[in-house]
N, C-alpha and C positions, 0 to 999 in steps of 0.2 A: 317807943317814940311812934307818935301816931303819923301816918302820912295825909298831906294834905287830900282833901277831897275836890276832885274834879269838878261836879255838879252842886248848886246851889238846891239843898231838900226842900228848903222853905218855897223857894221861887217854883220848885217842880209841882208842889202842891197846889199853888195857887193857879199856876199855868194848866193844871190838870181841873180845877173847880170849873174855871172861867170856860172851858170848852166845853162842860156838860150839856148846855141848852140848846148849841147848835152841831152837836157831835155827829147825829146820824146823816148830816150833810156832808161829811168829811171823812166816812170812817172807811174808804174804799181800801187802803193799806192791812187796816185792821180786819176786814171781811177775808182779803187775800189770805192772810195769815191762817185764819181761822178756819178757812176751807182748806189748805194745806196740812194744819194738823187734823182736821178731820178724815182727810184721805191716809194719812200716816197711822191715825188711829183704828181707822176701818180694817187695816191688814193685819192687826193684831188679834187672834181669836184666843180672847180669855176676856174674863168680866170684871168691872170695878167697881168696887164698893163705894170708897171714900175717893173724892176729886179733891183737889186743891187747884182753883183758877188765880193764879198769882199775877197780880196785875190785870185785874177784871175788865176794866173801862166800864161799861154799862151792863155786864155780867151777860152777854150775848153769847158765849161758849156754850154750845149742845152736849152737854153731858151725857155720857151713856146711859141707858133706860134703867132705872130704878137706883143710880147712883145718887150718894149724900155728895153735895157741893159746898164747901166753903171758899168764900171770895175774901181776897185781900188787894187793896188798891192805895197808891199813895195820896189821892185825892180823896176827900172825905164824902163828896157829894157823888163820885165817882162810886165808891166804896157803898154808900146807902142805895145808889141805885141797883145794885147788883145785891143787895141782901148781905154785904159781908162788913169787913171789918178795914180800918186804916190802917195802914203801916208799909213800913219799908221793904224791897224784897231783899236786901240784906241783913235786915233785923227782923226775923220771922219771929211771931209769939207763939208758934205752934209745936208741941212736943215732937221728939222724934218718933218714927214709925208712925204717924198717924194717918199716912193715906196710901193708897197703892196707886195714887196717878196724881202726877202736878203736871198742869198745862200753862204755858206763860208766852203770851200773845203781845208784841208791841212794847215791850218795857226794858229789857236787858240793857239796851244800847244807852239809857239813862241811868243807870244804876251806879254808883262811885265804885262798889266793890263788888264788879262781877263775877271773880273767882268764889268770894263768898257767900254770892246768892246762891250760885250754883250749888258749893259746899253744901248749903242749908237745905236747899230742894232735895239735894239725896238723901239728908240725913232725917226729912219728915217723911223719908218714903220708906215703906216696910221692904223687907227682903225680897227682890224680883218685882219691886216697882217701878213702873215707867215714867221718865220724863219726857214731855213733848214740849218744844220752845221754838219761837219766832222772834225774829227782831231784824230791823233794817240794818246792813252792815257795808263793810267796804265797796266802793264803787256807788253809792248812792249820791243824790244831790250833786252831780258830776257837772251839770250845764250852771247850777248855782254857783260850784266852786269856783269854775273857771271864770264866769262873770265877776265874782267878788276880787280876785287876784288882778284882773284887768282893771276894775273900779278902784284898788286901793293901792294899787303900783308897787313901790318899796318898802312902804309901809303897811305890810297886811296886818290885821288883827284877828285874834282867833272868834271867829262867830258861830264856826260849826263845830259839831260834837265828833270828838275821837270815833274811829269806826274799826270796828272788827272784822278782818276777812276771813272766808271759811276754813283757812287753814287754821288760823289761830283760834278759832271756834271750838274745832276738834279738839285742839290740843287744851282749851279749858273745861271742856267736858272729862278729858282724862284726869286734868290736875284736880278735878273736883271728887274725883272717887268713882265714876260714873263707868259700868262695864258695859260693853259691846257699844261704844260712841258712835254716831254717824253724824256729820254736818255735811248739809248740802245746801244750795243756793238757787233762787229762781229771780227772774228780772221781769220787773214790771215797768213799762216805760208811759208816761202820761205827757200829753202834748198841752202846753199853755198859752195863753192869747198874750199873756203879760205876765210879768214877775209880780205884780200883786195879786194875781189869783194864785199863784204859787205860794206866796205868804198867807194869802186866807186859807188854804189848805191845811200849812204845817201849824198853823195856830188852832184850827179847827179840829186837829186830831192831836192837840197836845204835844207837837212835835217841834216848838220853838224853842230858842236858844235858852238853856236854863244853867250855863257854864258858872260856876263860881266867880268868874273876872268876867263880867260882860261891860261893854262900850256902846251905847247907842251911836247908831249910824247918822254923820253929819248928813244935812240936807242936800250939799254936793256929790258927797261921796253915793248916797241914795239914787239921785239923778243919772250920775255914770254908770251906776250896777243895772239900772231899769233898761240903760240904753245898751248897755253889752250883753244884757239877758236877750232883747228884742234882736242885737245884731247876728245872735246865734239862731235866728229863727229859719223854719224852710220857706219857700215861697209863699206858702198860703199865710204867712205871720204868725205861725206857731211855733214856740221852741220846745223841744222834747228834753224831759226831765227824766232821770232814771232813778229807780227805786230797787236796791238788791237786797231780797228776803233772804235771810239764812235761817235754815231750819235745823233744829239741833233734837236728836234722839239717844237717850241713854236710859241705861237700867240701873236699879240699887243693885248691888252685888249679892247674890246668893249662890250656894253650893249647888244648886241644881241647875245653874245657866251651863252652856258651852263653855269649855276653856280651851284656851290654845294648846297646842302640843308642846310638851316639854322640850326645851334646847337640847338638841342631840338625840332625840327618841327615834330620829326616821331610821329605818330598814332598808332603805335603798338610797344609793350616790345618784346626785345629778348627771355626773359623769357617765353611770352606766345607763340611765334612762335615755340621752342623747343620743350613744353608740347605738342602741336599740331601735333608735327613729331612723339611722341613715339606711 
């Protein structure tokens, strides 16, 4: 039995295509993700020959010097801009063991089968290959969520995507079979003069609602939403919105990697160690 899909794949492709012409004016979250990935990649002292940019947007990821890069994006126009192929992150068209580095910035929060997408990312990696990912996670858009609750009262409608927190993200890496998994988070705060400006950014970065079950906002609800968002503003008239970026790091298993100590292999007891410190 196939589980129901949370996101509308066709709508997602369409929204990504629509975002292409003005994307450069709204790409600050993606840029922050790419910067974080670049910092983590710089700490790895090894070379990479074959790289997969998974969810490439316009192909702005700066690959290691000399590396061959394959790009995939759910939007045809983004895929063309990056010189890559169109496809879904949980339905990869690449053979196992094709890459030694996979990066993914800004798309895993819109994928129907996140565990499946991570498992596929691990499978297309060679042994000891590296996965680096980033996406918007738990705690993001807290001001918008609060305003929606106020505007819709006792009849709320699902309008924002489910979010993955940092702890669950680490669990997903382990579930996908990655070795040495690490998940951490950074917060970016942006101040908006109106909810319309926030909506412009969400549309422009291809982050608007692509839930399979979507319902339009009634004019009256939209007016209450704008008022609630404005009511949370600072004295200067700007409301602070929160974007939490979750970063993922994992390695494809390899016999050469450090292994955790076998349970019961310790040669000294904790009690003895504590006695020695007294």
